[in-house]
LOZA-830144 format. One record per residue (C-alpha): residue number from 1; residue in three letters; x, y, z. Coordinates in steps of 0.1 Angstrom, whole numbers, plus 5000, padded with zeros to 4 digits. Layout:
N
NODE;NUM;ALA;X;Y;Z $
...
***
This chain:
392
NODE;1;MET;5160;5221;5055 $
NODE;2;LYS;5144;5188;5067 $
NODE;3;PHE;5110;5175;5057 $
NODE;4;ILE;5091;5142;5059 $
NODE;5;HIS;5081;5125;5027 $
NODE;6;THR;5053;5100;5031 $
NODE;7;SER;5025;5087;5010 $
NODE;8;ASP;4998;5060;5005 $
NODE;9;TRP;4981;5062;5039 $
NODE;10;HIS;4949;5046;5025 $
NODE;11;LEU;4929;5057;5056 $
NODE;12;GLY;4898;5036;5060 $
NODE;13;ARG;4912;5005;5042 $
NODE;14;GLN;4899;4970;5050 $
NODE;15;PHE;4919;4939;5047 $
NODE;16;HIS;4900;4906;5043 $
NODE;17;ASN;4870;4925;5058 $
NODE;18;VAL;4890;4936;5088 $
NODE;19;SER;4893;4974;5094 $
NODE;20;LEU;4929;4986;5096 $
NODE;21;LEU;4920;5020;5110 $
NODE;22;ASN;4933;5013;5145 $
NODE;23;ASP;4966;5001;5131 $
NODE;24;GLN;4968;5032;5109 $
NODE;25;GLN;4961;5054;5139 $
NODE;26;ALA;4989;5037;5159 $
NODE;27;VAL;5014;5043;5131 $
NODE;28;LEU;5004;5079;5127 $
NODE;29;GLU;5008;5084;5164 $
NODE;30;GLN;5044;5072;5159 $
NODE;31;LEU;5048;5098;5131 $
NODE;32;ILE;5035;5126;5153 $
NODE;33;GLU;5058;5115;5182 $
NODE;34;TYR;5088;5115;5158 $
NODE;35;ILE;5080;5150;5147 $
NODE;36;ARG;5076;5162;5183 $
NODE;37;ASN;5110;5148;5192 $
NODE;38;ASN;5127;5157;5158 $
NODE;39;PRO;5112;5189;5144 $
NODE;40;VAL;5110;5192;5106 $
NODE;41;ASP;5101;5221;5083 $
NODE;42;ALA;5072;5203;5065 $
NODE;43;VAL;5054;5170;5060 $
NODE;44;ILE;5047;5160;5024 $
NODE;45;VAL;5020;5134;5017 $
NODE;46;ALA;5022;5122;4980 $
NODE;47;GLY;4987;5110;4975 $
NODE;48;ASP;4963;5083;4984 $
NODE;49;ILE;4955;5098;5018 $
NODE;50;TYR;4922;5079;5018 $
NODE;51;ASP;4916;5044;5004 $
NODE;52;ARG;4885;5054;4984 $
NODE;53;SER;4870;5086;4970 $
NODE;54;VAL;4842;5086;4995 $
NODE;55;PRO;4860;5077;5028 $
NODE;56;PRO;4842;5064;5059 $
NODE;57;THR;4835;5090;5086 $
NODE;58;ALA;4860;5074;5110 $
NODE;59;ALA;4888;5078;5084 $
NODE;60;ILE;4879;5115;5080 $
NODE;61;GLU;4879;5120;5118 $
NODE;62;LEU;4914;5103;5120 $
NODE;63;LEU;4928;5126;5093 $
NODE;64;ASN;4913;5156;5110 $
NODE;65;TRP;4930;5146;5143 $
NODE;66;VAL;4964;5141;5126 $
NODE;67;ILE;4962;5175;5108 $
NODE;68;THR;4954;5192;5141 $
NODE;69;GLN;4983;5175;5159 $
NODE;70;ILE;5009;5183;5131 $
NODE;71;CYS;4997;5217;5118 $
NODE;72;GLU;4983;5232;5150 $
NODE;73;THR;5000;5216;5180 $
NODE;74;LEU;5034;5211;5163 $
NODE;75;ALA;5031;5241;5140 $
NODE;76;THR;5045;5221;5111 $
NODE;77;PRO;5030;5228;5076 $
NODE;78;MET;5016;5198;5056 $
NODE;79;ILE;5014;5195;5018 $
NODE;80;PHE;4989;5170;5003 $
NODE;81;ILE;4983;5160;4967 $
NODE;82;SER;4955;5138;4956 $
NODE;83;GLY;4962;5102;4945 $
NODE;84;ASN;4943;5078;4923 $
NODE;85;HIS;4923;5065;4954 $
NODE;86;ASP;4913;5100;4965 $
NODE;87;GLY;4884;5120;4953 $
NODE;88;ALA;4903;5151;4942 $
NODE;89;GLN;4874;5176;4946 $
NODE;90;ARG;4864;5162;4980 $
NODE;91;LEU;4900;5162;4992 $
NODE;92;GLY;4904;5198;4980 $
NODE;93;PHE;4873;5212;4997 $
NODE;94;GLY;4882;5243;5016 $
NODE;95;ALA;4918;5242;5005 $
NODE;96;ASN;4921;5280;5001 $
NODE;97;GLN;4909;5286;5036 $
NODE;98;MET;4932;5259;5051 $
NODE;99;LYS;4964;5275;5038 $
NODE;100;ASN;4965;5300;5067 $
NODE;101;ALA;4964;5271;5091 $
NODE;102;GLY;4994;5254;5075 $
NODE;103;LEU;4976;5228;5054 $
NODE;104;HIS;4982;5230;5017 $
NODE;105;ILE;4961;5207;4995 $
NODE;106;ILE;4969;5205;4958 $
NODE;107;SER;4942;5186;4939 $
NODE;108;ASN;4939;5205;4906 $
NODE;109;PHE;4960;5218;4878 $
NODE;110;ASP;4954;5255;4887 $
NODE;111;ASP;4970;5250;4921 $
NODE;112;MET;4998;5229;4906 $
NODE;113;LEU;5015;5261;4893 $
NODE;114;THR;5014;5279;4927 $
NODE;115;PRO;5042;5265;4948 $
NODE;116;VAL;5043;5264;4986 $
NODE;117;VAL;5075;5283;4994 $
NODE;118;ILE;5093;5275;5026 $
NODE;119;THR;5124;5293;5036 $
NODE;120;THR;5152;5281;5060 $
NODE;121;LYS;5187;5293;5068 $
NODE;122;GLN;5203;5261;5055 $
NODE;123;ALA;5186;5257;5022 $
NODE;124;GLY;5172;5292;5015 $
NODE;125;GLU;5139;5293;4996 $
NODE;126;VAL;5124;5259;4985 $
NODE;127;ALA;5094;5258;4962 $
NODE;128;PHE;5072;5227;4967 $
NODE;129;TYR;5051;5219;4935 $
NODE;130;GLY;5023;5194;4938 $
NODE;131;MET;5013;5174;4907 $
NODE;132;PRO;4979;5158;4916 $
NODE;133;TYR;4972;5124;4902 $
NODE;134;ASN;4960;5126;4866 $
NODE;135;ASP;4954;5105;4835 $
NODE;136;PRO;4961;5114;4799 $
NODE;137;GLU;4925;5124;4791 $
NODE;138;GLN;4925;5150;4819 $
NODE;139;VAL;4958;5165;4808 $
NODE;140;ARG;4947;5166;4772 $
NODE;141;HIS;4915;5184;4781 $
NODE;142;ALA;4932;5209;4805 $
NODE;143;PHE;4961;5219;4783 $
NODE;144;ASN;4946;5212;4749 $
NODE;145;LYS;4977;5191;4739 $
NODE;146;PRO;4978;5158;4720 $
NODE;147;VAL;4987;5137;4750 $
NODE;148;ALA;4983;5100;4745 $
NODE;149;SER;4999;5083;4775 $
NODE;150;HIS;5008;5088;4812 $
NODE;151;ASP;5044;5093;4801 $
NODE;152;GLU;5035;5121;4777 $
NODE;153;ALA;5012;5136;4803 $
NODE;154;HIS;5039;5137;4830 $
NODE;155;GLN;5065;5150;4806 $
NODE;156;LEU;5041;5179;4797 $
NODE;157;LEU;5033;5187;4834 $
NODE;158;ALA;5069;5185;4846 $
NODE;159;ASP;5081;5208;4817 $
NODE;160;THR;5052;5232;4824 $
NODE;161;ILE;5061;5234;4861 $
NODE;162;LEU;5098;5240;4855 $
NODE;163;THR;5092;5266;4827 $
NODE;164;HIS;5068;5284;4850 $
NODE;165;HIS;5092;5283;4879 $
NODE;166;HIS;5121;5297;4860 $
NODE;167;ALA;5100;5324;4844 $
NODE;168;ALA;5086;5335;4878 $
NODE;169;TYR;5119;5337;4896 $
NODE;170;SER;5146;5343;4870 $
NODE;171;GLN;5140;5381;4870 $
NODE;172;ARG;5151;5384;4906 $
NODE;173;ALA;5187;5395;4901 $
NODE;174;ASP;5195;5400;4937 $
NODE;175;GLN;5183;5365;4949 $
NODE;176;PRO;5189;5330;4938 $
NODE;177;ILE;5162;5309;4922 $
NODE;178;PRO;5144;5288;4948 $
NODE;179;LYS;5152;5251;4949 $
NODE;180;THR;5123;5228;4937 $
NODE;181;VAL;5106;5198;4952 $
NODE;182;LEU;5080;5180;4930 $
NODE;183;ILE;5053;5159;4946 $
NODE;184;SER;5038;5134;4922 $
NODE;185;HIS;5016;5102;4923 $
NODE;186;CYS;5026;5079;4894 $
NODE;187;PHE;5043;5047;4884 $
NODE;188;VAL;5079;5053;4874 $
NODE;189;ASP;5090;5028;4848 $
NODE;190;GLY;5112;5000;4862 $
NODE;191;ALA;5102;5006;4899 $
NODE;192;ILE;5091;4976;4920 $
NODE;193;GLU;5054;4973;4925 $
NODE;194;SER;5034;4955;4953 $
NODE;195;ASP;5002;4935;4950 $
NODE;196;SER;4982;4959;4972 $
NODE;197;GLU;4983;4987;4946 $
NODE;198;ARG;4955;4995;4922 $
NODE;199;PRO;4967;4995;4886 $
NODE;200;LEU;4965;5030;4870 $
NODE;201;SER;4959;5014;4836 $
NODE;202;ILE;4960;4981;4817 $
NODE;203;GLY;4990;4968;4797 $
NODE;204;GLY;5018;4989;4811 $
NODE;205;SER;5006;5022;4796 $
NODE;206;ASP;5008;5038;4830 $
NODE;207;ARG;5046;5038;4832 $
NODE;208;VAL;5064;5071;4834 $
NODE;209;SER;5101;5078;4827 $
NODE;210;HIS;5121;5092;4856 $
NODE;211;GLN;5139;5114;4831 $
NODE;212;HIS;5111;5139;4832 $
NODE;213;PHE;5119;5146;4868 $
NODE;214;THR;5156;5152;4867 $
NODE;215;GLY;5152;5190;4867 $
NODE;216;PHE;5140;5191;4902 $
NODE;217;ASP;5161;5191;4934 $
NODE;218;TYR;5139;5163;4950 $
NODE;219;VAL;5109;5143;4937 $
NODE;220;ALA;5086;5129;4964 $
NODE;221;LEU;5066;5101;4947 $
NODE;222;GLY;5035;5082;4958 $
NODE;223;HIS;5016;5052;4945 $
NODE;224;LEU;5041;5023;4948 $
NODE;225;HIS;5041;5008;4983 $
NODE;226;GLN;5077;4997;4986 $
NODE;227;PRO;5103;5024;4997 $
NODE;228;GLN;5127;5028;4968 $
NODE;229;GLN;5146;5052;4946 $
NODE;230;LYS;5145;5052;4908 $
NODE;231;GLY;5169;5067;4883 $
NODE;232;GLU;5184;5092;4907 $
NODE;233;THR;5189;5092;4945 $
NODE;234;TYR;5167;5122;4947 $
NODE;235;ILE;5137;5106;4929 $
NODE;236;ARG;5121;5084;4956 $
NODE;237;TYR;5091;5066;4968 $
NODE;238;SER;5086;5067;5005 $
NODE;239;GLY;5063;5036;5004 $
NODE;240;SER;5030;5031;5021 $
NODE;241;LEU;5023;5040;5057 $
NODE;242;MET;5020;5003;5066 $
NODE;243;LYS;5017;4968;5051 $
NODE;244;TYR;4986;4963;5030 $
NODE;245;SER;4991;4928;5016 $
NODE;246;PHE;5008;4896;5026 $
NODE;247;GLY;5032;4901;4997 $
NODE;248;GLU;5046;4931;5016 $
NODE;249;GLN;5055;4911;5047 $
NODE;250;HIS;5093;4917;5044 $
NODE;251;GLN;5091;4954;5034 $
NODE;252;GLN;5102;4980;5059 $
NODE;253;LYS;5075;5005;5063 $
NODE;254;GLY;5077;5041;5075 $
NODE;255;VAL;5085;5075;5061 $
NODE;256;THR;5115;5092;5044 $
NODE;257;LEU;5134;5121;5061 $
NODE;258;VAL;5148;5143;5034 $
NODE;259;THR;5175;5169;5039 $
NODE;260;LEU;5182;5198;5015 $
NODE;261;ASP;5211;5222;5018 $
NODE;262;GLU;5224;5252;4999 $
NODE;263;GLN;5235;5229;4970 $
NODE;264;GLY;5201;5211;4968 $
NODE;265;PHE;5195;5174;4977 $
NODE;266;ALA;5217;5162;5006 $
NODE;267;SER;5203;5130;5019 $
NODE;268;ALA;5172;5108;5024 $
NODE;269;THR;5169;5085;5054 $
NODE;270;HIS;5142;5059;5060 $
NODE;271;ILE;5125;5062;5094 $
NODE;272;GLY;5108;5029;5103 $
NODE;273;PHE;5075;5026;5120 $
NODE;274;SER;5057;4994;5130 $
NODE;275;ALA;5019;4986;5131 $
NODE;276;PRO;5004;4967;5160 $
NODE;277;HIS;4995;4938;5137 $
NODE;278;GLN;5021;4927;5111 $
NODE;279;MET;5013;4908;5079 $
NODE;280;ARG;5028;4874;5079 $
NODE;281;ILE;5027;4842;5059 $
NODE;282;ILE;5032;4809;5078 $
NODE;283;GLU;5036;4775;5061 $
NODE;284;GLY;5037;4740;5074 $
NODE;285;GLU;5016;4712;5087 $
NODE;286;LEU;4987;4720;5109 $
NODE;287;GLU;4999;4704;5141 $
NODE;288;ALA;5034;4720;5138 $
NODE;289;ILE;5019;4754;5132 $
NODE;290;ILE;4996;4751;5162 $
NODE;291;GLU;5025;4740;5184 $
NODE;292;ALA;5047;4769;5172 $
NODE;293;GLY;5018;4793;5179 $
NODE;294;ARG;5017;4784;5216 $
NODE;295;THR;5051;4802;5220 $
NODE;296;ASP;5049;4827;5192 $
NODE;297;PRO;5057;4862;5206 $
NODE;298;CYS;5033;4879;5181 $
NODE;299;PRO;5003;4856;5179 $
NODE;300;ASP;4979;4885;5171 $
NODE;301;ASP;4995;4893;5137 $
NODE;302;TYR;4974;4892;5106 $
NODE;303;LEU;4982;4858;5090 $
NODE;304;LEU;4980;4839;5058 $
NODE;305;VAL;4985;4802;5066 $
NODE;306;ARG;4995;4777;5039 $
NODE;307;LEU;4989;4741;5051 $
NODE;308;HIS;5011;4714;5037 $
NODE;309;ASP;4989;4686;5050 $
NODE;310;GLN;4978;4662;5023 $
NODE;311;HIS;4948;4647;5041 $
NODE;312;ALA;4914;4662;5048 $
NODE;313;ILE;4912;4683;5080 $
NODE;314;LEU;4880;4691;5099 $
NODE;315;ASN;4877;4728;5108 $
NODE;316;PRO;4913;4739;5103 $
NODE;317;MET;4905;4776;5106 $
NODE;318;GLU;4889;4770;5140 $
NODE;319;LYS;4919;4751;5152 $
NODE;320;LEU;4943;4777;5140 $
NODE;321;ARG;4925;4805;5156 $
NODE;322;GLU;4929;4789;5190 $
NODE;323;VAL;4965;4801;5189 $
NODE;324;TYR;4964;4827;5161 $
NODE;325;PRO;4931;4846;5164 $
NODE;326;ASN;4938;4868;5134 $
NODE;327;VAL;4943;4841;5107 $
NODE;328;LEU;4926;4860;5078 $
NODE;329;HIS;4933;4836;5049 $
NODE;330;LEU;4939;4799;5046 $
NODE;331;GLU;4955;4781;5016 $
NODE;332;LYS;4957;4743;5013 $
NODE;333;PRO;4981;4736;4984 $
NODE;334;GLY;4985;4700;4996 $
NODE;335;MET;4947;4694;4992 $
NODE;336;LEU;4942;4703;4956 $
NODE;337;ILE;4944;4740;4961 $
NODE;338;GLY;4963;4758;4933 $
NODE;339;ILE;4965;4729;4908 $
NODE;340;GLU;4949;4727;4874 $
NODE;341;GLN;4912;4719;4875 $
NODE;342;ASP;4914;4689;4851 $
NODE;343;MET;4941;4674;4874 $
NODE;344;ALA;4920;4681;4904 $
NODE;345;ARG;4889;4664;4890 $
NODE;346;ALA;4909;4634;4880 $
NODE;347;ARG;4924;4631;4915 $
NODE;348;LEU;4890;4634;4931 $
NODE;349;ALA;4876;4607;4909 $
NODE;350;ARG;4903;4583;4921 $
NODE;351;GLY;4902;4593;4958 $
NODE;352;GLU;4867;4599;4971 $
NODE;353;ALA;4869;4570;4995 $
NODE;354;GLU;4904;4579;5007 $
NODE;355;MET;4893;4615;5014 $
NODE;356;PHE;4862;4604;5033 $
NODE;357;SER;4884;4581;5053 $
NODE;358;ASP;4906;4611;5062 $
NODE;359;PHE;4875;4632;5071 $
NODE;360;PHE;4861;4603;5093 $
NODE;361;LYS;4893;4600;5112 $
NODE;362;GLU;4894;4638;5119 $
NODE;363;ALA;4857;4638;5130 $
NODE;364;GLN;4856;4606;5150 $
NODE;365;GLY;4892;4602;5161 $
NODE;366;SER;4893;4566;5147 $
NODE;367;GLU;4898;4547;5115 $
NODE;368;LEU;4869;4533;5094 $
NODE;369;THR;4861;4496;5101 $
NODE;370;GLN;4862;4472;5072 $
NODE;371;ASP;4824;4471;5071 $
NODE;372;GLN;4822;4509;5071 $
NODE;373;HIS;4848;4511;5044 $
NODE;374;GLN;4829;4487;5021 $
NODE;375;ALA;4796;4505;5028 $
NODE;376;MET;4812;4538;5018 $
NODE;377;GLN;4826;4522;4986 $
NODE;378;ARG;4790;4511;4976 $
NODE;379;ILE;4776;4546;4982 $
NODE;380;ILE;4804;4562;4961 $
NODE;381;GLY;4798;4537;4934 $
NODE;382;GLN;4761;4544;4933 $
NODE;383;LEU;4767;4582;4932 $
NODE;384;THR;4794;4581;4905 $
NODE;385;GLY;4779;4552;4884 $
NODE;386;HIS;4811;4532;4888 $
NODE;387;PRO;4806;4504;4913 $
NODE;388;ALA;4837;4493;4931 $
NODE;389;ASP;4849;4458;4922 $
NODE;390;ASN;4853;4448;4958 $
NODE;391;ALA;4824;4466;4973 $
NODE;392;ASP;4806;4434;4984 $
***
């Protein structure tokens, strides 16, 4: 059996007020094309399908198109669980009716104990169990158990699923017990996080031990945006569909192709996809960055630019966007950005005239004359109440 493990699509997300929906569609088109050329038995999406609980209409339309292409045109079943960004009830609307079309949405605890069973010659029966995103209060209320943390909640849910699974299938003497795949949206302790993820709680109480998941044949995790395994090779995050922060610029995004055989987990392979606009950080002095931009093969990427210039610059964003139209954020660490405020105020108090001189040169293309410099010194002295000794 082969299936795609993916998660954290965040459809409808904006980045620095720029919609990423076209980029998301382009990556999803690559996913559909991959499945068309390399048929699989299922597509698993481990939560955060949308970026917010009430998604924009365009995001809903995109998801509808993707489901039609995969479930109907390619006849490949899909299994969703809700993540912390999704509205579980909205995502699960009409779930019972959609099953016959090959779309299985698991967004509540009742559906959690009803597996999606897929049978292949290579792996036999495989039961896919979805554990929708939950917090300790929800689990405590649903199961009437003294659950105090995310870790305790996931231990209870995993044990409940495995107990139910063995009770349901152990009586079949003539057939082996189906293999199990768990789909969960959580933060496994010790895994690597990215700065585009929304914290599940404060102070580290959202961490979950991977030990609770070792009884499954494969664990398809969502929430963390970097592809990685944790604890065991079969307990994995596929990572997000594409890059959602500048801190992810070096991460390889895509999906995970999972293979199960008659023994259980066989392999997991990363399948890389690329968005039309990559996230990049560029550093250096303004003129050098602009010069490099004239021959940059990917000038339309989404950029964070860190300027190393230590003098004032007039309209740096406008100048940068002449060669890099999608500069989304500008940092100027050489011009007091990122240093302590007390130090910044002290430096400003010593250097108003020098900074105005830099500004004048940028705006006029020439240096201040001696008379202009002295006039500026007098004005600064009047404003600050500290007349310059040599202003006259």
